[in-house]
All heavy atoms as an XYZ file, in Angstrom:
870
protein
N      23.741      3.886     -9.086
C      23.235      2.645     -9.646
C      24.052      2.319    -10.895
O      24.482      3.198    -11.612
C      21.754      2.773    -10.002
C      21.157      1.472    -10.522
S      19.444      1.628    -11.110
C      18.585      1.737     -9.572
N      24.196      1.067    -11.121
C      24.884      0.589    -12.300
C      24.161      1.118    -13.537
O      22.937      1.091    -13.622
C      24.864     -0.952    -12.267
C      25.549     -1.576    -13.445
O      25.183     -1.329    -14.585
N      26.524     -2.395    -13.152
N      24.929      1.619    -14.505
C      24.344      2.186    -15.721
C      23.441      1.191    -16.435
O      22.381      1.546    -16.946
C      25.449      2.674    -16.652
C      24.917      3.450    -17.823
O      23.961      4.209    -17.684
N      25.518      3.269    -18.971
N      23.857     -0.075    -16.464
C      23.052     -1.116    -17.099
C      21.695     -1.238    -16.398
O      20.663     -1.359    -17.041
C      23.799     -2.444    -17.019
C      23.181     -3.586    -17.755
C      24.053     -4.825    -17.534
C      24.036     -5.746    -18.694
N      24.863     -6.935    -18.498
N      21.713     -1.169    -15.070
C      20.470     -1.261    -14.316
C      19.602     -0.019    -14.526
O      18.383     -0.113    -14.539
C      20.761     -1.486    -12.836
C      20.861     -2.932    -12.473
C      21.475     -3.855    -13.303
C      20.330     -3.388    -11.290
C      21.558     -5.185    -12.975
C      20.404     -4.725    -10.941
C      21.027     -5.622    -11.788
N      20.219      1.150    -14.674
C      19.455      2.367    -14.976
C      18.670      2.186    -16.271
O      17.482      2.499    -16.344
C      20.374      3.576    -15.135
C      20.894      4.118    -13.832
O      20.258      3.890    -12.791
O      21.948      4.778    -13.860
N      19.357      1.687    -17.289
C      18.703      1.472    -18.587
C      17.610      0.420    -18.494
O      16.523      0.590    -19.050
C      19.745      1.072    -19.632
C      20.744      2.150    -20.020
C      21.839      1.568    -20.916
C      20.054      3.317    -20.697
N      17.895     -0.660    -17.799
C      16.894     -1.721    -17.656
C      15.662     -1.205    -16.920
O      14.530     -1.509    -17.300
C      17.482     -2.928    -16.938
C      18.407     -3.792    -17.776
C      19.151     -4.782    -16.888
C      17.631     -4.517    -18.863
N      15.879     -0.435    -15.873
C      14.747      0.091    -15.107
C      13.847      0.941    -15.997
O      12.616      0.807    -15.967
C      15.226      0.911    -13.911
C      14.079      1.437    -13.069
C      14.543      2.146    -11.837
C      13.340      2.618    -11.025
N      13.748      3.261     -9.778
N      14.444      1.793    -16.828
C      13.653      2.627    -17.736
C      12.835      1.762    -18.697
O      11.676      2.064    -18.983
C      14.567      3.566    -18.520
C      15.143      4.670    -17.680
C      16.093      5.530    -18.477
C      16.749      6.560    -17.566
N      17.719      7.389    -18.270
N      13.433      0.685    -19.172
C      12.741     -0.198    -20.106
C      11.570     -0.902    -19.423
O      10.481     -1.012    -19.981
C      13.709     -1.231    -20.691
C      14.950     -0.655    -21.334
C      14.687      0.418    -22.366
O      13.927      0.209    -23.297
N      15.306      1.568    -22.192
N      11.814     -1.399    -18.205
C      10.743     -2.082    -17.478
C       9.601     -1.127    -17.141
O       8.438     -1.533    -17.123
C      11.278     -2.743    -16.210
C      12.079     -3.984    -16.486
C      13.401     -4.080    -16.081
C      11.520     -5.074    -17.153
C      14.146     -5.219    -16.338
C      12.257     -6.218    -17.405
C      13.566     -6.288    -16.999
O      14.289     -7.418    -17.261
N       9.922      0.127    -16.880
C       8.866      1.108    -16.614
C       7.985      1.316    -17.842
O       6.761      1.471    -17.718
C       9.471      2.432    -16.141
C      10.011      2.428    -14.721
C      10.832      3.678    -14.452
C       8.877      2.299    -13.708
N       8.589      1.320    -19.025
C       7.813      1.448    -20.262
C       6.883      0.254    -20.419
O       5.690      0.403    -20.717
C       8.749      1.579    -21.492
C       7.968      1.445    -22.792
C       9.497      2.899    -21.451
N       7.415     -0.948    -20.209
C       6.593     -2.156    -20.344
C       5.446     -2.129    -19.339
O       4.297     -2.408    -19.688
C       7.436     -3.431    -20.157
C       8.498     -3.543    -21.245
C       6.546     -4.666    -20.161
C       9.529     -4.635    -20.992
N       5.758     -1.789    -18.092
C       4.724     -1.742    -17.055
C       3.631     -0.748    -17.418
O       2.436     -1.049    -17.296
C       5.346     -1.397    -15.703
C       4.376     -1.278    -14.539
C       3.663     -2.602    -14.286
C       5.124     -0.827    -13.281
N       4.019      0.417    -17.885
C       3.035      1.443    -18.262
C       2.105      0.925    -19.360
O       0.884      1.073    -19.273
C       3.768      2.701    -18.739
C       2.857      3.784    -19.235
C       3.644      4.950    -19.785
C       2.729      5.914    -20.494
N       3.470      6.900    -21.273
N       2.675      0.314    -20.386
C       1.863     -0.159    -21.507
C       0.992     -1.356    -21.119
O      -0.161     -1.444    -21.548
C       2.742     -0.498    -22.711
C       3.530      0.685    -23.251
C       2.676      1.886    -23.632
O       1.532      1.711    -24.090
O       3.155      3.020    -23.477
N       1.531     -2.264    -20.319
C       0.718     -3.417    -19.901
C      -0.411     -2.980    -18.982
O      -1.513     -3.525    -19.048
C       1.585     -4.471    -19.210
C       2.433     -5.248    -20.180
S       3.109     -6.725    -19.458
C       1.861     -7.895    -19.988
N      -0.148     -2.007    -18.141
C      -1.183     -1.504    -17.242
C      -2.264     -0.790    -18.049
O      -3.449     -0.946    -17.782
C      -0.566     -0.551    -16.200
O       0.437     -1.256    -15.469
C      -1.610     -0.036    -15.239
N      -1.831     -0.050    -19.045
C      -2.780      0.741    -19.843
C      -3.582     -0.124    -20.816
O      -4.790      0.040    -20.950
C      -2.017      1.803    -20.611
C      -2.897      2.721    -21.410
C      -2.105      3.844    -22.010
N      -2.981      4.694    -22.805
C      -2.555      5.633    -23.611
N      -1.267      5.857    -23.717
N      -3.397      6.348    -24.293
N      -2.913     -1.045    -21.488
C      -3.565     -1.791    -22.575
C      -3.811     -3.269    -22.263
O      -4.482     -3.944    -23.028
C      -2.731     -1.705    -23.861
C      -2.666     -0.325    -24.441
C      -1.527      0.462    -24.283
C      -3.735      0.207    -25.140
C      -1.457      1.733    -24.824
C      -3.680      1.480    -25.685
C      -2.534      2.244    -25.522
O      -2.478      3.503    -26.048
N      -3.267     -3.762    -21.192
C      -3.393     -5.173    -20.881
C      -4.753     -5.546    -20.330
O      -5.600     -4.699    -20.061
N      -4.934     -6.839    -20.160
C      -6.183     -7.354    -19.602
C      -5.871     -8.069    -18.285
O      -4.723     -8.113    -17.837
C      -6.827     -8.330    -20.586
O      -6.025     -9.494    -20.721
N      -6.875     -8.655    -17.711
C      -6.674     -9.369    -16.450
C      -5.724    -10.547    -16.621
O      -5.082    -10.973    -15.663
C      -8.009     -9.845    -15.886
O      -8.635    -10.729    -16.787
N      -5.588    -11.060    -17.837
C      -4.660    -12.172    -18.066
C      -3.205    -11.744    -17.939
O      -2.314    -12.588    -17.831
C      -4.899    -12.795    -19.444
O      -4.564    -11.882    -20.465
N      -2.954    -10.442    -17.925
C      -1.593     -9.926    -17.793
C      -1.205     -9.608    -16.349
O      -0.106     -9.120    -16.108
C      -1.423     -8.665    -18.642
C      -1.663     -8.923    -20.099
O      -2.596     -8.368    -20.685
N      -0.852     -9.764    -20.705
N      -2.095     -9.884    -15.405
C      -1.789     -9.573    -14.005
C      -0.499    -10.220    -13.502
O       0.271     -9.569    -12.800
C      -2.961     -9.952    -13.111
C      -4.090     -8.973    -13.210
C      -5.185     -9.277    -12.205
N      -6.334     -8.450    -12.494
C      -7.571     -8.875    -12.454
N      -7.841    -10.118    -12.108
N      -8.566     -8.065    -12.739
N      -0.223    -11.495    -13.839
C       1.037    -12.080    -13.362
C       2.269    -11.336    -13.874
O       3.233    -11.131    -13.127
C       1.000    -13.515    -13.897
C      -0.439    -13.810    -14.127
C      -1.054    -12.505    -14.519
N       2.235    -10.906    -15.121
C       3.375    -10.173    -15.665
C       3.486     -8.778    -15.041
O       4.593     -8.314    -14.760
C       3.271    -10.065    -17.188
C       3.556    -11.354    -17.905
C       2.381    -12.316    -17.876
O       1.222    -11.912    -17.870
N       2.682    -13.597    -17.842
N       2.364     -8.132    -14.811
C       2.391     -6.813    -14.167
C       2.960     -6.933    -12.761
O       3.801     -6.134    -12.350
C       0.977     -6.187    -14.162
C       0.576     -5.806    -15.596
C       0.912     -4.982    -13.230
C      -0.865     -5.375    -15.766
N       2.541     -7.959    -12.042
C       3.062     -8.195    -10.693
C       4.580     -8.463    -10.751
O       5.342     -7.932     -9.956
C       2.313     -9.357    -10.057
C       2.554     -9.541     -8.589
C       1.612    -10.549     -7.915
N       1.154    -11.653     -8.756
C      -0.082    -11.763     -9.267
N      -0.981    -10.843     -9.040
N      -0.413    -12.819    -10.003
N       5.006     -9.269    -11.724
C       6.429     -9.580    -11.850
C       7.234     -8.344    -12.262
O       8.349     -8.155    -11.797
C       6.660    -10.718    -12.846
C       8.090    -11.144    -12.967
C       8.647    -11.790    -11.702
O       8.156    -11.622    -10.581
N       9.703    -12.540    -11.866
N       6.679     -7.501    -13.109
C       7.364     -6.260    -13.473
C       7.576     -5.379    -12.242
O       8.655     -4.789    -12.070
C       6.564     -5.503    -14.538
C       6.634     -6.078    -15.941
C       5.521     -5.505    -16.810
C       8.001     -5.831    -16.561
N       6.583     -5.298    -11.386
C       6.733     -4.530    -10.152
C       7.800     -5.146     -9.256
O       8.589     -4.425     -8.636
C       5.391     -4.435     -9.423
C       4.391     -3.558    -10.151
C       3.043     -3.537     -9.463
C       2.054     -2.673    -10.225
N       0.721     -2.661     -9.588
N       7.846     -6.480     -9.202
C       8.890     -7.159     -8.425
C      10.278     -6.856     -8.992
O      11.232     -6.645     -8.238
C       8.668     -8.673     -8.411
C       7.462     -9.082     -7.608
O       7.002     -8.356     -6.729
N       6.925    -10.246     -7.917
N      10.389     -6.859    -10.302
C      11.671     -6.560    -10.944
C      12.109     -5.136    -10.615
O      13.274     -4.897    -10.288
C      11.574     -6.772    -12.470
C      11.481     -8.267    -12.797
C      12.751     -6.128    -13.186
C      11.153     -8.577    -14.247
N      11.188     -4.198    -10.691
C      11.532     -2.804    -10.385
C      11.956     -2.646     -8.926
O      12.908     -1.913     -8.628
C      10.354     -1.893    -10.724
C      10.093     -1.732    -12.222
C       8.732     -1.107    -12.471
C      11.199     -0.926    -12.880
N      11.287     -3.346     -8.021
C      11.684     -3.315     -6.609
C      13.075     -3.927     -6.434
O      13.896     -3.404     -5.682
C      10.676     -4.071     -5.751
C       9.368     -3.349     -5.568
C       8.369     -4.168     -4.764
O       8.765     -5.131     -4.070
O       7.172     -3.840     -4.839
N      13.332     -5.019     -7.119
C      14.635     -5.678     -7.049
C      15.736     -4.734     -7.538
O      16.778     -4.612     -6.898
C      14.609     -6.960     -7.888
C      15.905     -7.705     -7.901
C      16.263     -8.510     -6.829
C      16.764     -7.605     -8.976
C      17.463     -9.204     -6.829
C      17.964     -8.294     -8.993
C      18.318     -9.103     -7.915
N      15.498     -4.068     -8.651
C      16.487     -3.121     -9.179
C      16.734     -2.003     -8.174
O      17.874     -1.606     -7.935
C      16.032     -2.567    -10.546
C      16.128     -3.668    -11.611
C      16.869     -1.353    -10.951
C      15.541     -3.298    -12.952
N      15.680     -1.496     -7.554
C      15.843     -0.445     -6.543
C      16.622     -0.945     -5.328
O      17.408     -0.203     -4.744
C      14.487      0.103     -6.108
C      13.858      1.000     -7.161
O      14.591      1.490     -8.056
O      12.628      1.207     -7.103
N      16.414     -2.197     -4.948
C      17.129     -2.763     -3.799
C      18.629     -2.874     -4.053
O      19.413     -2.705     -3.134
C      16.570     -4.142     -3.443
C      15.223     -4.094     -2.785
C      14.631     -5.474     -2.562
O      15.347     -6.481     -2.721
O      13.436     -5.537     -2.235
N      19.013     -3.170     -5.271
C      20.438     -3.292     -5.570
C      21.033     -1.957     -6.005
O      22.190     -1.890     -6.410
C      20.729     -4.383     -6.634
C      20.333     -5.735     -6.123
C      20.095     -4.064     -7.954
N      20.261     -0.919     -5.876
C      20.663      0.417     -6.277
C      22.035      0.791     -5.748
O      22.888      1.256     -6.484
C      19.609      1.424     -5.804
C      19.918      2.840     -6.204
O      20.817      3.121     -6.975
N      19.145      3.759     -5.683
N      22.263      0.609     -4.491
C      23.528      1.036     -3.895
C      24.524     -0.104     -3.752
O      25.660      0.118     -3.362
C      23.273      1.673     -2.528
O      22.646      0.721     -1.686
N      24.093     -1.313     -4.064
C      24.968     -2.456     -3.898
C      25.755     -2.777     -5.156
O      25.578     -2.180     -6.212
N      26.618     -3.733     -4.994
C      27.435     -4.184     -6.111
C      26.619     -5.124     -6.999
O      25.891     -5.983     -6.512
C      28.666     -4.924     -5.583
C      29.599     -5.388     -6.657
C      30.791     -6.137     -6.092
O      31.017     -6.068     -4.878
O      31.471     -6.800     -6.880
N      26.755     -4.946     -8.291
C      26.060     -5.806     -9.238
C      26.968     -6.999     -9.531
O      27.899     -6.913    -10.314
C      25.703     -5.055    -10.532
C      25.001     -5.981    -11.512
C      24.825     -3.855    -10.220
N      26.666     -8.093     -8.857
C      27.463     -9.305     -9.001
C      26.832    -10.223    -10.046
O      25.725     -9.980    -10.515
C      27.537    -10.054     -7.654
O      26.206    -10.461     -7.306
C      28.125     -9.176     -6.556
N      27.538    -11.286    -10.362
C      26.981    -12.282    -11.278
C      25.697    -12.878    -10.722
O      24.761    -13.165    -11.474
C      27.995    -13.405    -11.536
C      29.162    -12.944    -12.395
O      29.036    -11.907    -13.079
O      30.203    -13.624    -12.377
N      25.625    -13.043     -9.404
C      24.432    -13.595     -8.774
C      23.239    -12.646     -8.925
O      22.104    -13.087     -9.146
C      24.674    -13.903     -7.294
C      25.634    -15.037     -7.042
C      27.110    -14.640     -7.162
O      27.423    -13.418     -7.115
O      27.938    -15.544     -7.331
N      23.495    -11.358     -8.795
C      22.434    -10.358     -8.955
C      21.929    -10.378    -10.396
O      20.720    -10.378    -10.644
C      22.948     -8.949     -8.563
C      21.968     -7.872     -8.988
C      23.202     -8.875     -7.066
N      22.836    -10.417    -11.343
C      22.437    -10.472    -12.748
C      21.659    -11.742    -13.060
O      20.670    -11.708    -13.802
C      23.658    -10.373    -13.663
C      24.252     -8.979    -13.810
C      25.532     -9.042    -14.629
C      23.265     -8.031    -14.452
N      22.087    -12.860    -12.490
C      21.380    -14.119    -12.722
C      19.969    -14.069    -12.132
O      19.012    -14.549    -12.743
C      22.154    -15.293    -12.141
C      21.500    -16.637    -12.371
C      21.256    -16.972    -13.840
O      22.051    -16.551    -14.698
O      20.244    -17.647    -14.126
N      19.822    -13.473    -10.961
C      18.495    -13.343    -10.350
C      17.589    -12.481    -11.224
O      16.425    -12.820    -11.460
C      18.613    -12.752     -8.949
N      18.125    -11.381    -11.738
C      17.339    -10.510    -12.614
C      17.007    -11.229    -13.922
O      15.889    -11.117    -14.428
C      18.092     -9.212    -12.888
C      17.346     -8.168    -13.709
C      16.005     -7.811    -13.074
C      18.198     -6.930    -13.887
N      17.934    -11.992    -14.436
C      17.700    -12.758    -15.668
C      16.553    -13.755    -15.470
O      15.666    -13.868    -16.315
C      18.970    -13.493    -16.076
C      18.880    -14.201    -17.409
C      20.200    -14.850    -17.815
N      21.260    -13.863    -17.942
C      22.329    -13.785    -17.137
N      22.509    -14.648    -16.165
N      23.238    -12.850    -17.311
N      16.550    -14.447    -14.344
C      15.467    -15.404    -14.068
C      14.123    -14.693    -13.947
O      13.102    -15.172    -14.446
C      15.760    -16.193    -12.794
C      16.764    -17.303    -12.966
C      16.810    -18.226    -11.768
N      16.941    -17.544    -10.494
C      18.100    -17.224     -9.911
N      19.232    -17.537    -10.471
N      18.103    -16.599     -8.751
N      14.127    -13.546    -13.275
C      12.885    -12.784    -13.132
C      12.384    -12.327    -14.502
O      11.192    -12.410    -14.799
C      13.106    -11.584    -12.209
C      13.411    -11.972    -10.769
S      13.917    -10.575     -9.762
C      12.325     -9.871     -9.384
N      13.290    -11.834    -15.319
C      12.922    -11.386    -16.663
C      12.377    -12.549    -17.488
O      11.355    -12.428    -18.154
C      14.134    -10.767    -17.361
C      13.795    -10.260    -18.743
O      13.135     -9.241    -18.894
N      14.233    -10.979    -19.759
N      13.053    -13.682    -17.440
C      12.627    -14.832    -18.234
C      11.248    -15.338    -17.818
O      10.521    -15.896    -18.642
C      13.657    -15.950    -18.162
C      14.942    -15.587    -18.874
O      15.025    -14.587    -19.588
N      15.971    -16.393    -18.681
N      10.870    -15.112    -16.559
C       9.549    -15.551    -16.107
C       8.428    -14.734    -16.742
O       7.267    -15.128    -16.692
C       9.458    -15.495    -14.581
O       9.370    -14.150    -14.142
N       8.771    -13.606    -17.354
C       7.771    -12.807    -18.071
C       7.369    -13.450    -19.391
O       6.417    -13.029    -20.031
C       8.323    -11.394    -18.355
C       8.595    -10.515    -17.148
C       9.370     -9.273    -17.575
C       7.308    -10.132    -16.454
N       8.124    -14.482    -19.790
C       7.924    -15.113    -21.093
C       7.596    -16.595    -20.943
O       8.377    -17.451    -21.355
C       9.190    -14.956    -21.949
C       9.539    -13.522    -22.238
C      10.372    -12.796    -21.383
C       9.035    -12.885    -23.362
C      10.694    -11.481    -21.655
C       9.349    -11.574    -23.641
C      10.182    -10.864    -22.776
O      10.493     -9.559    -23.046
N       6.428    -16.921    -20.367
C       6.057    -18.338    -20.272
C       5.784    -18.903    -21.674
O       5.642    -18.128    -22.638
C       4.797    -18.319    -19.418
C       4.205    -16.974    -19.659
C       5.382    -16.049    -19.859
N       5.681    -20.227    -21.799
C       5.455    -20.822    -23.122
C       4.201    -20.301    -23.827
O       4.185    -20.179    -25.042
C       5.317    -22.315    -22.821
C       6.009    -22.517    -21.528
C       5.847    -21.241    -20.763
N       3.172    -19.992    -23.079
C       1.940    -19.456    -23.671
C       1.554    -18.186    -22.936
O       1.540    -18.148    -21.709
C       0.796    -20.464    -23.586
C       1.087    -21.725    -24.341
N       1.091    -21.785    -25.711
C       1.415    -22.957    -23.906
C       1.394    -23.004    -26.082
N       1.603    -23.742    -25.007
N       1.241    -17.158    -23.685
C       0.851    -15.900    -23.079
C       2.066    -15.126    -22.631
O       3.174    -15.330    -23.104
N       1.875    -14.245    -21.713
C       2.987    -13.484    -21.182
C       3.404    -12.341    -22.088
O       2.731    -11.977    -23.050
N       4.549    -11.797    -21.777
C       5.044    -10.621    -22.470
C       5.371    -10.900    -23.927
O       5.225    -10.035    -24.783
C       6.279    -10.079    -21.742
C       6.772     -8.708    -22.139
C       5.663     -7.671    -22.071
C       7.926     -8.309    -21.241
N       5.777    -12.116    -24.237
C       6.101    -12.459    -25.613
C       4.910    -12.395    -26.553
O       5.071    -12.186    -27.759
N       3.727    -12.544    -26.032
C       2.521    -12.514    -26.859
C       1.675    -11.263    -26.616
O       0.579    -11.140    -27.160
C       1.684    -13.768    -26.606
C       2.386    -15.027    -27.049
C       1.566    -16.281    -26.806
O       0.373    -16.187    -26.451
O       2.139    -17.369    -26.958
N       2.176    -10.354    -25.809
C       1.433     -9.127    -25.528
C       1.665     -8.111    -26.638
O       2.793     -7.852    -27.033
C       1.882     -8.525    -24.194
C       1.228     -7.206    -23.886
C      -0.078     -7.159    -23.443
C       1.918     -6.021    -24.051
C      -0.699     -5.941    -23.171
C       1.318     -4.802    -23.784
C       0.003     -4.769    -23.333
N       0.601     -7.570    -27.150
C       0.684     -6.475    -28.098
C      -0.529     -5.582    -27.908
O      -1.556     -5.995    -27.372
C       0.804     -6.967    -29.548
C      -0.386     -7.748    -30.031
C      -1.408     -7.116    -30.729
C      -0.499     -9.104    -29.787
C      -2.513     -7.822    -31.163
C      -1.604     -9.824    -30.223
C      -2.597     -9.182    -30.910
O      -3.690     -9.887    -31.332
N      -0.380     -4.370    -28.338
C      -1.447     -3.385    -28.206
C      -2.302     -3.445    -29.454
O      -1.796     -3.359    -30.573
C      -0.857     -1.972    -28.011
C       0.010     -1.935    -26.755
C      -1.968     -0.927    -27.954
C       0.875     -0.701    -26.634
N      -3.608     -3.614    -29.263
C      -4.508     -3.708    -30.395
C      -5.384     -2.473    -30.491
O      -6.050     -2.077    -29.529
C      -5.419     -4.933    -30.285
C      -6.366     -4.978    -31.425
C      -7.661     -4.529    -31.438
C      -6.095     -5.431    -32.746
N      -8.213     -4.697    -32.678
C      -7.260     -5.250    -33.515
C      -4.970     -5.979    -33.368
C      -7.339     -5.586    -34.851
C      -5.055     -6.321    -34.692
C      -6.224     -6.124    -35.415
N      -5.319     -1.836    -31.631
C      -6.278     -0.804    -32.023
C      -6.659     -1.114    -33.465
O      -5.882     -1.720    -34.205
C      -5.718      0.634    -31.896
C      -5.512      1.026    -30.446
C      -4.435      0.801    -32.669
N      -7.843     -0.728    -33.874
C      -8.332     -1.073    -35.207
C      -7.496     -0.459    -36.333
O      -7.310     -1.070    -37.373
C      -9.791     -0.672    -35.376
C     -10.724     -1.559    -34.569
O     -10.363     -2.722    -34.314
O     -11.811     -1.084    -34.185
N      -6.997      0.733    -36.127
C      -6.209      1.405    -37.158
C      -4.807      0.786    -37.223
O      -4.054      0.814    -36.250
C      -6.125      2.894    -36.839
C      -5.337      3.649    -37.875
O      -5.921      4.068    -38.898
O      -4.116      3.809    -37.662
N      -4.454      0.229    -38.379
C      -3.185     -0.472    -38.546
C      -1.990      0.430    -38.250
O      -1.064      0.032    -37.527
C      -3.066     -1.034    -39.975
C      -1.741     -1.684    -40.239
C      -1.486     -2.963    -39.776
C      -0.752     -1.015    -40.934
C      -0.260     -3.572    -40.005
C       0.469     -1.606    -41.172
C       0.723     -2.886    -40.711
N      -1.969      1.626    -38.807
C      -0.829      2.526    -38.603
C      -0.665      2.894    -37.136
O       0.454      2.927    -36.612
C      -0.985      3.791    -39.452
C      -0.877      3.498    -40.941
O      -0.173      2.531    -41.312
O      -1.506      4.228    -41.735
N      -1.777      3.159    -36.479
C      -1.736      3.489    -35.045
C      -1.249      2.288    -34.235
O      -0.455      2.425    -33.309
C      -3.116      3.932    -34.565
C      -3.171      4.321    -33.113
C      -2.427      5.608    -32.798
O      -2.095      6.375    -33.726
O      -2.180      5.854    -31.607
N      -1.720      1.105    -34.583
C      -1.289     -0.124    -33.899
C       0.220     -0.315    -34.037
O       0.904     -0.615    -33.079
C      -2.063     -1.318    -34.455
C      -1.762     -2.609    -33.762
C      -2.719     -3.727    -34.171
N      -2.692     -4.028    -35.584
C      -3.708     -3.860    -36.415
N      -4.858     -3.381    -35.993
N      -3.595     -4.181    -37.690
N       0.738     -0.126    -35.234
C       2.174     -0.268    -35.456
C       2.953      0.771    -34.656
O       3.982      0.471    -34.067
C       2.501     -0.151    -36.950
C       1.893     -1.258    -37.801
S       2.352     -2.920    -37.264
C       4.058     -2.936    -37.713
N       2.446      1.987    -34.636
C       3.093      3.076    -33.901
C       3.139      2.775    -32.399
O       4.153      3.007    -31.738
C       2.340      4.382    -34.165
C       2.908      5.580    -33.482
C       2.082      6.814    -33.810
C       2.511      7.986    -32.980
N       1.658      9.154    -33.179
N       2.046      2.249    -31.857
C       1.979      1.947    -30.421
C       2.852      0.750    -30.042
O       3.406      0.714    -28.950
C       0.527      1.675    -30.008
C      -0.403      2.878    -29.987
C      -1.836      2.431    -29.773
C       0.029      3.868    -28.915
N       2.966     -0.218    -30.923
C       3.706     -1.440    -30.595
C       5.206     -1.337    -30.843
O       5.976     -2.102    -30.258
C       3.124     -2.635    -31.347
C       1.875     -3.134    -30.678
O       1.933     -3.742    -29.620
N       0.736     -2.865    -31.282
N       5.628     -0.426    -31.689
C       7.054     -0.319    -32.004
C       7.933     -0.077    -30.771
O       8.926     -0.795    -30.568
C       7.297      0.764    -33.058
C       8.749      0.863    -33.454
C       8.992      1.946    -34.494
O       8.047      2.674    -34.874
O      10.140      2.059    -34.917
N       7.607      0.897    -29.914
C       8.443      1.095    -28.728
C       8.438     -0.121    -27.797
O       9.463     -0.465    -27.214
C       7.829      2.311    -28.021
C       6.917      2.937    -29.003
C       6.541      1.898    -30.002
N       7.309     -0.778    -27.684
C       7.207     -1.957    -26.835
C       8.087     -3.083    -27.368
O       8.784     -3.758    -26.604
C       5.748     -2.401    -26.744
C       5.409     -3.485    -25.743
C       5.804     -3.076    -24.329
C       3.923     -3.779    -25.796
N       8.100     -3.266    -28.674
C       8.966     -4.286    -29.280
C      10.437     -3.980    -29.018
O      11.221     -4.875    -28.693
C       8.724     -4.375    -30.786
C       7.361     -4.955    -31.143
O       6.779     -5.666    -30.292
O       6.893     -4.685    -32.259
N      10.820     -2.724    -29.151
C      12.212     -2.327    -28.918
C      12.615     -2.560    -27.464
O      13.711     -3.022    -27.182
C      12.421     -0.866    -29.303
C      12.406     -0.641    -30.789
C      12.619      0.812    -31.123
C      12.596      1.012    -32.627
N      12.801      2.411    -33.000
N      11.727     -2.239    -26.550
C      12.000     -2.418    -25.124
C      12.172     -3.899    -24.796
O      13.109     -4.290    -24.096
C      10.870     -1.789    -24.273
C      10.924     -2.231    -22.844
C      10.928     -0.280    -24.378
N      11.273     -4.736    -25.303
C      11.387     -6.178    -25.061
C      12.697     -6.713    -25.616
O      13.382     -7.504    -24.961
C      10.212     -6.925    -25.678
C       8.940     -6.805    -24.896
C       7.888     -7.723    -25.447
N       7.457     -7.266    -26.760
C       6.189     -7.164    -27.132
N       5.231     -7.506    -26.305
N       5.864     -6.725    -28.319
N      13.047     -6.303    -26.820
C      14.305     -6.753    -27.419
C      15.503     -6.311    -26.586
O      16.430     -7.082    -26.359
C      14.446     -6.227    -28.851
C      13.514     -6.892    -29.837
O      12.957     -7.974    -29.517
O      13.337     -6.336    -30.942
N      15.478     -5.065    -26.143
C      16.584     -4.541    -25.353
C      16.762     -5.322    -24.049
O      17.875     -5.731    -23.718
C      16.375     -3.051    -25.043
C      17.456     -2.475    -24.191
C      18.639     -2.050    -24.747
C      17.286     -2.385    -22.807
C      19.652     -1.528    -23.951
C      18.288     -1.869    -22.012
C      19.472     -1.438    -22.572
N      15.675     -5.511    -23.306
C      15.809     -6.207    -22.027
C      16.266     -7.652    -22.227
O      17.121     -8.146    -21.498
C      14.494     -6.180    -21.209
O      13.434     -6.733    -21.981
C      14.152     -4.762    -20.794
N      15.705     -8.305    -23.229
C      16.083     -9.706    -23.477
C      17.561     -9.802    -23.866
O      18.304    -10.614    -23.305
C      15.190    -10.300    -24.567
C      15.472    -11.759    -24.757
C      16.280    -12.320    -25.682
C      14.967    -12.823    -23.958
N      16.310    -13.686    -25.522
C      15.510    -14.016    -24.464
C      14.105    -12.882    -22.863
C      15.223    -15.258    -23.925
C      13.815    -14.131    -22.334
C      14.373    -15.293    -22.848
N      17.990     -8.984    -24.800
C      19.380     -9.023    -25.259
C      20.347     -8.631    -24.152
O      21.416     -9.207    -24.017
C      19.571     -8.144    -26.470
C      18.934     -8.714    -27.725
C      19.080     -7.760    -28.894
C      18.368     -8.329    -30.116
N      18.342     -7.403    -31.229
N      19.995     -7.638    -23.369
C      20.868     -7.177    -22.290
C      21.099     -8.268    -21.264
O      22.217     -8.457    -20.766
C      20.269     -5.939    -21.599
O      20.122     -4.897    -22.581
C      21.159     -5.444    -20.473
N      20.077     -9.031    -20.953
C      20.193    -10.042    -19.899
C      20.550    -11.430    -20.398
O      20.967    -12.273    -19.616
C      18.884    -10.110    -19.102
C      18.566     -8.844    -18.302
C      17.159     -8.924    -17.745
C      19.588     -8.655    -17.191
N      20.394    -11.693    -21.675
C      20.580    -13.050    -22.168
C      21.694    -13.215    -23.202
O      21.784    -14.253    -23.835
C      19.260    -13.596    -22.723
C      18.254    -13.792    -21.620
O      18.420    -14.652    -20.768
N      17.221    -12.966    -21.598
N      22.500    -12.194    -23.389
C      23.631    -12.348    -24.310
C      24.926    -11.989    -23.640
O      24.991    -11.453    -22.599
C      23.470    -11.481    -25.580
O      23.289    -10.136    -25.209
C      22.334    -11.975    -26.413
């Protein structure tokens, strides 16, 4: 598999785990799309990563960020501020990584 796709897959797995664990029913569309993205990455596992493949993945990723709600507004809430910051830091890094990797 393309090294870039290996890294992206790991990032999407982190997001999926956290959304499944801490998300609500309003996050179902994003959870479903994350599973679709992971399946897509697995399908191109042995194939060539073309510009078309990257564009398809970029569109799928961008659909996680609708104007309202979605991954851009998802955060983990716990009452303890320090714990909340600790839980959200990896999620913020993962979101930044996937966005920058696919959109720059």
